[in-house]
Structure formats: C-alpha cells, structure tokens
TIMI-2910 file (N, C-alpha, C, CB; in pm, 1 decimal, decimal comma, always signed):
<rs>
+----------+----------+----------+----------+----------+----------+----------+----------+----------+----------+----------+----------+------+
!      n_x !      n_y !      n_z !     ca_x !     ca_y !     ca_z !      c_x !      c_y !      c_z !     cb_x !     cb_y !     cb_z ! resn !
+----------+----------+----------+----------+----------+----------+----------+----------+----------+----------+----------+----------+------+
! +11818,5 ! -21237,5 ! +18517,5 ! +11873,9 ! -21185,6 ! +18375,1 ! +11975,2 ! -21146,1 ! +18339,3 ! +11828,7 ! -21104,9 ! +18331,5 !  Ile !
! +12007,2 ! -21176,6 ! +18233,2 ! +12121,5 ! -21151,9 ! +18150,6 ! +12122,7 ! -21041,9 ! +18091,3 ! +12141,5 ! -21236,3 ! +18062,7 !  Ala !
! +12237,3 ! -20907,7 ! +18087,9 ! +12213,0 ! -20812,8 ! +18012,5 ! +12292,3 ! -20810,9 ! +17868,2 ! +12235,2 ! -20704,6 ! +18091,7 !  Cys !
! +12266,0 ! -20745,4 ! +17784,4 ! +12343,2 ! -20753,8 ! +17611,7 ! +12474,7 ! -20679,7 ! +17637,9 ! +12242,6 ! -20654,4 ! +17459,6 !  Ser !
! +12526,8 ! -20732,7 ! +17543,9 ! +12663,7 ! -20627,4 ! +17523,6 ! +12646,4 ! -20580,5 ! +17382,0 ! +12832,1 ! -20708,0 ! +17540,7 !  Asp !
! +12520,4 ! -20592,5 ! +17297,2 ! +12510,8 ! -20568,0 ! +17178,8 ! +12535,6 ! -20387,2 ! +17158,6 ! +12370,0 ! -20633,5 ! +17136,2 !  Ser !
! +12554,5 ! -20383,3 ! +17043,9 ! +12560,5 ! -20199,1 ! +17028,7 ! +12477,5 ! -20156,6 ! +16955,1 ! +12683,9 ! -20127,5 ! +16969,2 !  Thr !
! +12395,6 ! -20252,0 ! +16878,9 ! +12293,2 ! -20202,8 ! +16836,2 ! +12212,1 ! -20111,1 ! +16946,7 ! +12224,4 ! -20310,5 ! +16783,6 !  Asp !
! +12176,3 ! -19958,7 ! +16856,2 ! +12107,0 ! -19914,3 ! +16928,8 ! +11893,1 ! -19892,3 ! +16909,6 ! +12197,6 ! -19802,8 ! +16934,0 !  Ser !
! +11902,4 ! -20025,1 ! +16849,8 ! +11744,4 ! -20094,5 ! +16796,3 ! +11646,0 ! -19952,0 ! +16779,0 ! +11656,4 ! -20225,8 ! +16946,4 !  Gly !
! +11727,4 ! -19859,2 ! +16690,9 ! +11633,9 ! -19723,5 ! +16633,9 ! +11606,6 ! -19784,8 ! +16517,6 ! +11707,9 ! -19558,9 ! +16609,3 !  Tyr !
! +11527,6 ! -19787,4 ! +16425,5 ! +11515,3 ! -19791,1 ! +16309,2 ! +11454,4 ! -19635,3 ! +16241,0 ! +11434,1 ! -19913,8 ! +16292,6 !  Asn !
! +11528,1 ! -19580,2 ! +16109,8 ! +11447,5 ! -19471,3 ! +16038,7 ! +11308,1 ! -19475,3 ! +16011,6 ! +11495,9 ! -19452,3 ! +15922,6 !  Asp !
! +11246,8 ! -19371,6 ! +15932,9 ! +11101,4 ! -19394,7 ! +15918,2 ! +11097,5 ! -19546,0 ! +15805,6 ! +11018,8 ! -19230,9 ! +15843,1 !  Val !
! +11186,2 ! -19557,2 ! +15756,4 ! +11185,3 ! -19647,5 ! +15655,1 ! +11204,3 ! -19770,4 ! +15721,7 ! +11282,1 ! -19621,5 ! +15551,0 !  Asn !
! +11222,2 ! -19832,4 ! +15799,4 ! +11230,4 ! -19962,4 ! +15894,5 ! +11394,2 ! -20011,3 ! +15899,4 ! +11123,1 ! -20100,4 ! +15824,0 !  Gly !
! +11483,6 ! -19888,2 ! +15810,5 ! +11670,9 ! -19926,6 ! +15784,8 ! +11695,4 ! -19935,9 ! +15943,8 ! +11800,9 ! -19766,3 ! +15688,9 !  Asn !
! +11787,4 ! -20007,0 ! +15967,0 ! +11885,0 ! -20003,6 ! +16104,2 ! +11960,5 ! -19870,4 ! +16071,7 ! +12006,9 ! -20152,5 ! +16125,5 !  Asp !
! +11952,1 ! -19809,0 ! +16114,7 ! +12054,6 ! -19673,1 ! +16170,1 ! +12208,4 ! -19665,5 ! +16204,9 ! +12004,6 ! -19628,9 ! +16300,2 !  Thr !
! +12235,9 ! -19798,5 ! +16225,3 ! +12383,1 ! -19823,3 ! +16226,4 ! +12455,7 ! -19846,8 ! +16128,7 ! +12413,1 ! -19908,9 ! +16289,6 !  Asn !
! +12348,4 ! -19893,0 ! +16013,1 ! +12414,0 ! -19891,3 ! +15831,4 ! +12465,0 ! -19802,1 ! +15819,9 ! +12329,3 ! -19889,1 ! +15700,8 !  Gly !
! +12463,0 ! -19756,8 ! +15688,1 ! +12463,8 ! -19648,5 ! +15584,0 ! +12335,1 ! -19629,0 ! +15547,0 ! +12545,3 ! -19675,7 ! +15463,6 !  Glu !
! +12365,9 ! -19524,7 ! +15479,5 ! +12262,1 ! -19489,9 ! +15431,5 ! +12212,6 ! -19515,1 ! +15270,1 ! +12269,6 ! -19372,8 ! +15466,1 !  Pro !
! +12100,4 ! -19493,0 ! +15213,1 ! +12118,6 ! -19594,4 ! +15109,1 ! +12148,8 ! -19507,3 ! +14993,4 ! +11991,4 ! -19693,1 ! +15085,6 !  Ala !
! +12180,2 ! -19513,4 ! +14881,0 ! +12238,9 ! -19447,9 ! +14763,6 ! +12125,1 ! -19293,9 ! +14715,0 ! +12247,0 ! -19588,4 ! +14627,2 !  Ser !
! +12010,2 ! -19341,4 ! +14809,4 ! +11884,6 ! -19268,9 ! +14754,6 ! +11911,5 ! -19187,1 ! +14874,4 ! +11721,9 ! -19351,1 ! +14730,0 !  Asp !
! +11956,2 ! -19227,9 ! +14989,2 ! +11915,3 ! -19088,3 ! +15108,8 ! +12032,2 ! -19012,0 ! +15200,0 ! +11807,8 ! -19153,5 ! +15240,7 !  Glu !
! +12017,9 ! -18894,6 ! +15256,9 ! +12103,0 ! -18847,3 ! +15320,4 ! +12047,1 ! -18884,7 ! +15454,4 ! +12130,8 ! -18713,1 ! +15287,3 !  Val !
! +12108,0 ! -18877,6 ! +15571,2 ! +12075,6 ! -18904,4 ! +15711,9 ! +12152,4 ! -18746,4 ! +15784,9 ! +12156,5 ! -19081,7 ! +15770,1 !  Trp !
! +12013,8 ! -18718,2 ! +15828,9 ! +12051,4 ! -18648,5 ! +15943,4 ! +12105,4 ! -18661,8 ! +16111,2 ! +11966,6 ! -18601,1 ! +15942,5 !  Met !
! +12212,6 ! -18643,2 ! +16124,1 ! +12254,9 ! -18707,8 ! +16263,4 ! +12354,1 ! -18627,6 ! +16333,8 ! +12316,9 ! -18850,9 ! +16247,4 !  Glu !
! +12278,1 ! -18600,8 ! +16421,5 ! +12359,1 ! -18506,4 ! +16521,6 ! +12342,9 ! -18340,6 ! +16419,0 ! +12567,0 ! -18581,5 ! +16546,8 !  Gly !
! +12422,0 ! -18252,2 ! +16437,0 ! +12469,0 ! -18159,3 ! +16351,6 ! +12514,5 ! -18187,6 ! +16210,8 ! +12561,3 ! -18107,1 ! +16411,5 !  Met !
! +12507,4 ! -18300,0 ! +16127,2 ! +12540,8 ! -18327,1 ! +15999,4 ! +12457,9 ! -18448,7 ! +15910,3 ! +12681,0 ! -18355,7 ! +16011,7 !  Thr !
! +12513,9 ! -18376,7 ! +15797,3 ! +12451,6 ! -18464,0 ! +15680,9 ! +12518,3 ! -18577,5 ! +15668,7 ! +12451,0 ! -18402,5 ! +15546,3 !  Phe !
! +12500,1 ! -18670,9 ! +15635,3 ! +12571,6 ! -18842,2 ! +15617,7 ! +12505,4 ! -18902,5 ! +15491,5 ! +12528,1 ! -18966,3 ! +15767,0 !  Asn !
! +12558,9 ! -18880,4 ! +15391,9 ! +12644,1 ! -18816,5 ! +15369,3 ! +12660,3 ! -18710,8 ! +15320,9 ! +12687,8 ! -18859,2 ! +15336,3 !  Pro !
! +12752,4 ! -18567,7 ! +15371,5 ! +12775,4 ! -18490,9 ! +15283,7 ! +12789,8 ! -18410,9 ! +15175,9 ! +12788,0 ! -18497,7 ! +15287,9 !  Gly !
! +12811,2 ! -18510,3 ! +15094,0 ! +12820,7 ! -18499,7 ! +14977,4 ! +12807,3 ! -18657,7 ! +14882,3 ! +12946,5 ! -18422,6 ! +14970,4 !  Asn !
! +12687,2 ! -18620,6 ! +14814,6 ! +12657,7 ! -18745,9 ! +14743,6 ! +12628,0 ! -18731,9 ! +14523,8 ! +12490,6 ! -18799,1 ! +14846,3 !  Arg !
! +12658,7 ! -18821,2 ! +14473,4 ! +12669,2 ! -18733,8 ! +14338,9 ! +12599,2 ! -18906,1 ! +14323,5 ! +12855,8 ! -18646,8 ! +14245,6 !  Thr !
! +12445,6 ! -18844,7 ! +14253,7 ! +12354,7 ! -18891,3 ! +14148,6 ! +12360,9 ! -18891,7 ! +14014,8 ! +12263,7 ! -18842,8 ! +14159,3 !  Ile !
! +12241,1 ! -18943,0 ! +13998,7 ! +12207,0 ! -18927,7 ! +13851,2 ! +12086,6 ! -18828,6 ! +13824,5 ! +12170,0 ! -19070,6 ! +13790,8 !  Asp !
! +12017,2 ! -18794,3 ! +13711,1 ! +11967,6 ! -18708,4 ! +13704,1 ! +11807,1 ! -18786,1 ! +13701,4 ! +12030,8 ! -18623,4 ! +13598,8 !  Ala !
! +11695,5 ! -18739,0 ! +13752,8 ! +11594,5 ! -18834,9 ! +13772,8 ! +11602,0 ! -18873,6 ! +13922,2 ! +11612,0 ! -18957,2 ! +13676,3 !  Gly !
! +11638,3 ! -18892,5 ! +14001,3 ! +11690,8 ! -18983,2 ! +14136,0 ! +11624,1 ! -18879,4 ! +14250,2 ! +11898,4 ! -19003,5 ! +14154,4 !  Thr !
! +11534,7 ! -18921,1 ! +14318,1 ! +11507,0 ! -18845,4 ! +14441,8 ! +11573,7 ! -18891,5 ! +14567,1 ! +11366,7 ! -18845,9 ! +14466,3 !  Thr !
! +11575,5 ! -18774,2 ! +14602,4 ! +11664,8 ! -18824,0 ! +14749,2 ! +11613,0 ! -18819,2 ! +14892,8 ! +11789,4 ! -18736,0 ! +14767,4 !  Ile !
! +11616,7 ! -18878,0 ! +14960,2 ! +11530,7 ! -18851,5 ! +15082,1 ! +11578,3 ! -18835,3 ! +15156,4 ! +11456,1 ! -18916,4 ! +15126,7 !  Thr !
! +11580,3 ! -18726,9 ! +15295,4 ! +11696,3 ! -18676,0 ! +15393,0 ! +11533,8 ! -18735,9 ! +15577,5 ! +11761,3 ! -18397,6 ! +15341,0 !  Trp !
! +11675,0 ! -18787,0 ! +15602,5 ! +11566,7 ! -18882,5 ! +15707,0 ! +11677,8 ! -18745,5 ! +15835,9 ! +11600,3 ! -19159,9 ! +15721,2 !  Ile !
! +11556,1 ! -18786,2 ! +15913,9 ! +11611,2 ! -18721,3 ! +16039,0 ! +11648,8 ! -18832,0 ! +16161,1 ! +11495,4 ! -18612,8 ! +16093,7 !  Asn !
! +11780,9 ! -18875,7 ! +16161,5 ! +11792,7 ! -18951,1 ! +16316,2 ! +11861,8 ! -18898,3 ! +16403,9 ! +11848,1 ! -19078,9 ! +16322,7 !  Asn !
! +11839,0 ! -18759,7 ! +16438,1 ! +11838,3 ! -18695,0 ! +16548,0 ! +11775,7 ! -18677,4 ! +16626,3 ! +11853,4 ! -18628,0 ! +16544,7 !  Ser !
! +11829,3 ! -18596,2 ! +16739,1 ! +11728,4 ! -18556,5 ! +16822,1 ! +11642,2 ! -18451,8 ! +16798,1 ! +11773,8 ! -18534,7 ! +16923,7 !  Asn !
! +11732,3 ! -18391,1 ! +16720,3 ! +11682,6 ! -18247,7 ! +16725,5 ! +11629,0 ! -18245,9 ! +16618,2 ! +11773,1 ! -18134,6 ! +16742,1 !  Glu !
! +11567,4 ! -18060,8 ! +16545,7 ! +11473,0 ! -18043,7 ! +16428,8 ! +11574,6 ! -17980,6 ! +16335,3 ! +11330,8 ! -17947,6 ! +16457,7 !  Val !
! +11573,4 ! -18028,9 ! +16189,8 ! +11667,6 ! -17970,1 ! +16119,7 ! +11551,6 ! -17922,0 ! +15968,7 ! +11815,8 ! -18093,0 ! +16095,4 !  His !
! +11654,7 ! -17889,0 ! +15886,0 ! +11579,8 ! -17830,9 ! +15753,9 ! +11660,9 ! -17890,4 ! +15621,7 ! +11583,9 ! -17645,5 ! +15751,8 !  Thr !
! +11648,7 ! -17872,4 ! +15548,5 ! +11687,7 ! -17910,7 ! +15422,6 ! +11698,6 ! -17844,8 ! +15330,0 ! +11635,0 ! -17981,1 ! +15383,8 !  Val !
! +11745,9 ! -17703,8 ! +15335,4 ! +11720,3 ! -17570,5 ! +15259,6 ! +11823,3 ! -17513,2 ! +15140,3 ! +11717,5 ! -17462,7 ! +15369,7 !  Thr !
! +11796,4 ! -17521,7 ! +14996,1 ! +11919,4 ! -17515,4 ! +14879,7 ! +11955,2 ! -17349,6 ! +14955,0 ! +11854,6 ! -17523,2 ! +14655,5 !  Ser !
! +12080,8 ! -17389,6 ! +14935,8 ! +12178,3 ! -17278,7 ! +14963,5 ! +12243,2 ! -17189,6 ! +14968,1 ! +12209,8 ! -17271,7 ! +14968,1 !  Gly !
! +12368,7 ! -17130,2 ! +14990,1 ! +12484,4 ! -17122,7 ! +15066,3 ! +12481,1 ! -17055,9 ! +15157,9 ! +12577,6 ! -17091,3 ! +15014,7 !  Glu !
! +12592,4 ! -17034,4 ! +15258,2 ! +12615,0 ! -16927,3 ! +15340,9 ! +12506,3 ! -16905,1 ! +15396,9 ! +12662,4 ! -16818,7 ! +15286,9 !  Asn !
! +12381,6 ! -16970,4 ! +15440,0 ! +12288,1 ! -16950,0 ! +15517,3 ! +12213,9 ! -16871,8 ! +15411,1 ! +12323,1 ! -16889,5 ! +15652,5 !  Gly !
! +12223,4 ! -16860,4 ! +15301,4 ! +12100,6 ! -16750,8 ! +15206,1 ! +12043,3 ! -16895,4 ! +15099,0 ! +12210,5 ! -16565,4 ! +15069,8 !  Gln !
! +11884,2 ! -16857,5 ! +15123,6 ! +11833,5 ! -16957,6 ! +15048,4 ! +11812,0 ! -16957,2 ! +14913,4 ! +11737,3 ! -16984,2 ! +15091,4 !  His !
! +11823,1 ! -17025,3 ! +14797,6 ! +11808,2 ! -16974,6 ! +14678,6 ! +11673,0 ! -17008,3 ! +14591,5 ! +11921,9 ! -17013,7 ! +14615,3 !  Asp !
! +11563,8 ! -17067,1 ! +14636,0 ! +11428,0 ! -17116,6 ! +14638,8 ! +11443,3 ! -17235,0 ! +14529,8 ! +11309,3 ! -16994,8 ! +14601,2 !  Gly !
! +11548,3 ! -17292,9 ! +14538,7 ! +11514,1 ! -17466,6 ! +14479,9 ! +11415,3 ! -17531,0 ! +14543,7 ! +11634,6 ! -17577,1 ! +14499,1 !  Glu !
! +11521,5 ! -17528,2 ! +14676,0 ! +11441,8 ! -17656,5 ! +14741,1 ! +11418,4 ! -17621,9 ! +14915,1 ! +11552,4 ! -17820,0 ! +14717,4 !  Phe !
! +11306,3 ! -17616,9 ! +14983,6 ! +11310,1 ! -17592,3 ! +15154,0 ! +11232,8 ! -17691,2 ! +15198,5 ! +11249,5 ! -17447,1 ! +15218,0 !  Asp !
! +11242,0 ! -17770,4 ! +15245,3 ! +11158,2 ! -17858,3 ! +15370,8 ! +11112,1 ! -17791,2 ! +15518,4 ! +11260,1 ! -17982,9 ! +15418,6 !  Ser !
! +11099,5 ! -17683,9 ! +15573,7 ! +11070,6 ! -17625,7 ! +15644,4 ! +11116,1 ! -17704,8 ! +15738,0 ! +10965,3 ! -17584,4 ! +15636,0 !  Gly !
! +11050,2 ! -17706,0 ! +15836,1 ! +11161,1 ! -17783,8 ! +16006,7 ! +11110,2 ! -17927,9 ! +15992,3 ! +11101,6 ! -17708,8 ! +16227,7 !  Asn !
! +11190,1 ! -17997,9 ! +15995,3 ! +11219,5 ! -18174,9 ! +16037,6 ! +11225,6 ! -18199,4 ! +16129,0 ! +11321,1 ! -18248,0 ! +16010,0 !  Ile !
! +11098,2 ! -18263,1 ! +16218,2 ! +11121,5 ! -18297,6 ! +16347,4 ! +11200,1 ! -18465,6 ! +16352,4 ! +10966,9 ! -18284,7 ! +16425,0 !  Ser !
! +11278,6 ! -18513,4 ! +16472,7 ! +11296,9 ! -18612,6 ! +16537,7 ! +11212,7 ! -18735,3 ! +16426,7 ! +11242,2 ! -18582,5 ! +16696,3 !  Pro !
! +11269,0 ! -18844,2 ! +16357,8 ! +11203,7 ! -18953,9 ! +16279,4 ! +11137,7 ! -18895,1 ! +16168,2 ! +11104,3 ! -19035,9 ! +16359,6 !  Gly !
! +11121,3 ! -18764,1 ! +16096,5 ! +11049,2 ! -18737,6 ! +16004,9 ! +11145,5 ! -18695,0 ! +15901,5 ! +10949,4 ! -18650,7 ! +16041,6 !  Glu !
! +11057,4 ! -18684,0 ! +15731,6 ! +11176,3 ! -18721,6 ! +15638,4 ! +11163,4 ! -18582,0 ! +15526,7 ! +11150,5 ! -18902,9 ! +15552,0 !  Glu !
! +11212,2 ! -18591,0 ! +15457,2 ! +11182,1 ! -18479,6 ! +15347,9 ! +11270,1 ! -18556,6 ! +15212,7 ! +11254,0 ! -18295,0 ! +15402,5 !  Phe !
! +11162,6 ! -18529,3 ! +15077,8 ! +11229,3 ! -18572,5 ! +14910,8 ! +11199,3 ! -18481,5 ! +14845,9 ! +11178,6 ! -18700,7 ! +14823,2 !  Thr !
! +11330,4 ! -18489,0 ! +14751,6 ! +11332,0 ! -18342,5 ! +14651,1 ! +11353,0 ! -18454,7 ! +14512,9 ! +11505,2 ! -18187,6 ! +14687,7 !  His !
! +11288,2 ! -18469,7 ! +14414,6 ! +11396,1 ! -18490,6 ! +14263,1 ! +11493,1 ! -18441,7 ! +14249,1 ! +11360,2 ! -18452,1 ! +14142,0 !  Thr !
! +11585,6 ! -18454,7 ! +14140,9 ! +11697,0 ! -18380,8 ! +14117,0 ! +11674,1 ! -18416,2 ! +13970,8 ! +11840,5 ! -18417,8 ! +14195,7 !  Phe !
! +11606,5 ! -18363,9 ! +13825,0 ! +11559,6 ! -18332,6 ! +13768,5 ! +11726,1 ! -18315,8 ! +13656,0 ! +11458,1 ! -18238,3 ! +13832,2 !  Glu !
! +11759,7 ! -18158,1 ! +13690,6 ! +11871,6 ! -18122,3 ! +13602,6 ! +12049,0 ! -18170,4 ! +13656,5 ! +11852,7 ! -17949,8 ! +13591,9 !  Glu !
! +12127,0 ! -18180,1 ! +13608,2 ! +12249,0 ! -18185,3 ! +13587,6 ! +12300,6 ! -18065,0 ! +13662,6 ! +12278,2 ! -18193,8 ! +13448,3 !  Pro !
! +12379,0 ! -18050,0 ! +13740,6 ! +12437,0 ! -17959,7 ! +13802,3 ! +12476,7 ! -17995,1 ! +13981,2 ! +12341,5 ! -17843,1 ! +13773,4 !  Gly !
! +12538,1 ! -17882,0 ! +14052,5 ! +12534,3 ! -17897,0 ! +14173,9 ! +12446,1 ! -17828,8 ! +14299,8 ! +12638,9 ! -17882,9 ! +14184,0 !  Glu !
! +12387,2 ! -17878,9 ! +14364,1 ! +12354,8 ! -17851,7 ! +14423,0 ! +12352,5 ! -17860,3 ! +14593,9 ! +12307,7 ! -17862,9 ! +14362,2 !  Tyr !
! +12357,0 ! -17721,6 ! +14658,5 ! +12455,7 ! -17715,0 ! +14795,5 ! +12312,1 ! -17627,1 ! +14877,4 ! +12656,6 ! -17597,0 ! +14773,0 !  Ser !
! +12282,4 ! -17761,1 ! +14991,2 ! +12243,1 ! -17700,1 ! +15101,9 ! +12268,7 ! -17676,4 ! +15227,0 ! +12177,7 ! -17723,5 ! +15111,8 !  Tyr !
! +12191,2 ! -17654,0 ! +15319,1 ! +12218,9 ! -17656,4 ! +15437,0 ! +12103,3 ! -17635,9 ! +15538,4 ! +12312,5 ! -17573,0 ! +15447,5 !  Phe !
! +12153,2 ! -17637,8 ! +15698,2 ! +12033,9 ! -17660,0 ! +15778,1 ! +12058,7 ! -17542,4 ! +15804,3 ! +12010,9 ! -17765,9 ! +15887,9 !  Cys !
! +11928,4 ! -17481,5 ! +15861,3 ! +11911,6 ! -17284,9 ! +15865,3 ! +11936,4 ! -17349,7 ! +16026,6 ! +11702,3 ! -17154,6 ! +15802,3 !  Val !
! +11869,9 ! -17435,1 ! +16106,6 ! +11898,5 ! -17345,1 ! +16289,5 ! +12051,9 ! -17416,6 ! +16245,7 ! +11778,5 ! -17426,1 ! +16509,4 !  Pro !
! +12112,3 ! -17469,5 ! +16235,0 ! +12269,1 ! -17541,8 ! +16264,9 ! +12342,6 ! -17506,3 ! +16130,4 ! +12268,0 ! -17737,7 ! +16291,3 !  His !
! +12379,7 ! -17391,7 ! +16039,7 ! +12460,0 ! -17378,1 ! +15935,4 ! +12570,3 ! -17321,5 ! +16011,0 ! +12405,4 ! -17298,6 ! +15817,5 !  Val !
! +12589,0 ! -17258,6 ! +16093,8 ! +12660,3 ! -17187,3 ! +16201,8 ! +12757,5 ! -17322,6 ! +16237,8 ! +12548,0 ! -17119,8 ! +16340,2 !  Asn !
! +12677,3 ! -17445,2 ! +16286,7 ! +12744,9 ! -17567,7 ! +16291,9 ! +12836,8 ! -17626,8 ! +16193,4 ! +12661,6 ! -17647,0 ! +16305,7 !  Gln !
! +12772,4 ! -17548,6 ! +16084,7 ! +12902,5 ! -17653,4 ! +15960,1 ! +12773,2 ! -17738,6 ! +15893,3 ! +13067,2 ! -17811,3 ! +16069,0 !  Gly !
! +12628,1 ! -17720,9 ! +15949,5 ! +12620,6 ! -17846,0 ! +15914,1 ! +12497,7 ! -17810,9 ! +15694,8 ! +12515,6 ! -17951,6 ! +16103,6 !  Met !
! +12600,8 ! -17843,4 ! +15607,9 ! +12562,5 ! -17803,1 ! +15481,2 ! +12621,6 ! -17955,1 ! +15391,1 ! +12642,3 ! -17634,3 ! +15438,0 !  Ile !
! +12543,3 ! -17947,9 ! +15336,0 ! +12601,1 ! -18040,0 ! +15183,0 ! +12561,0 ! -18037,1 ! +15101,2 ! +12609,2 ! -18157,1 ! +15161,0 !  Gly !
! +12639,2 ! -18104,2 ! +14971,4 ! +12605,8 ! -18057,3 ! +14834,5 ! +12504,3 ! -18224,5 ! +14771,1 ! +12792,4 ! -18008,8 ! +14730,7 !  Thr !
! +12468,2 ! -18165,6 ! +14673,7 ! +12392,6 ! -18306,2 ! +14544,7 ! +12499,1 ! -18260,4 ! +14443,6 ! +12174,8 ! -18286,3 ! +14459,0 !  Ile !
! +12551,2 ! -18325,8 ! +14369,9 ! +12574,6 ! -18351,8 ! +14266,2 ! +12527,3 ! -18403,1 ! +14183,9 ! +12632,0 ! -18378,8 ! +14266,0 !  Thr !
! +12451,0 ! -18369,1 ! +14049,1 ! +12337,2 ! -18478,4 ! +13975,1 ! +12431,6 ! -18446,3 ! +13836,2 ! +12119,2 ! -18425,1 ! +13969,3 !  Val !
! +12477,7 ! -18591,9 ! +13775,6 ! +12546,0 ! -18590,9 ! +13653,7 ! +12410,5 ! -18624,6 ! +13546,8 ! +12682,7 ! -18711,0 ! +13654,8 !  Glu !
+----------+----------+----------+----------+----------+----------+----------+----------+----------+----------+----------+----------+------+
</rs>
C-alpha cells in the first residue's frame, strides 16, 4: 500500500468548498485566529457568509475594540458552522471575534 504525498487536507467547508483554495467573493473564512480575508469590499445588498474552518469556537460581532455596536452578532459559531448577514447600506462595518479579539481576530466589510 502506497502513501500519498498530497497536500490536500481533504476537508471541505459546510458548502462543500475545498478549504485549500480561497474564499468566494461573498465568504469570509475563520481559520485559526484570523478572518480570511480580514477586509472585504462588497456591493450593497450582498450577503456575506462567515464559515468556521477552524477547530475553535468563534463569533462575528460588529463593533471595534471589543465593544459590540448592536449591528450584528452571530453568537458562538462551532467548527464547521456558519453565519450570514446581508449588508444593505453603504459604509464600513468593523467586526471581531469575542473570545479572540485580544489575539487580533478582527475584520472589516466595506459596502459600496
């Protein structure tokens, strides 16, 4: 029996996408203690899906410096789960992961 030297993790996200690639234009992946990408620019009316591809529980909580501003909050997202939010109004929306904000797990969605 031979072993493969493939670098494919064999792990697919909850939508069946291979996580070795890049997030779709309407996705943000939670990987380790980061959001990938950390900054995304979208058109008004776009729904973003955050997908937890890590082994940690994360949140997607709007606001800055660990202060929730009330715009959106996912609650706990377990590994393999996701959260969606539709951005209707132009502007800049900062967000963070409550348990990992001190590790720099922050992001921004810019809506044009």
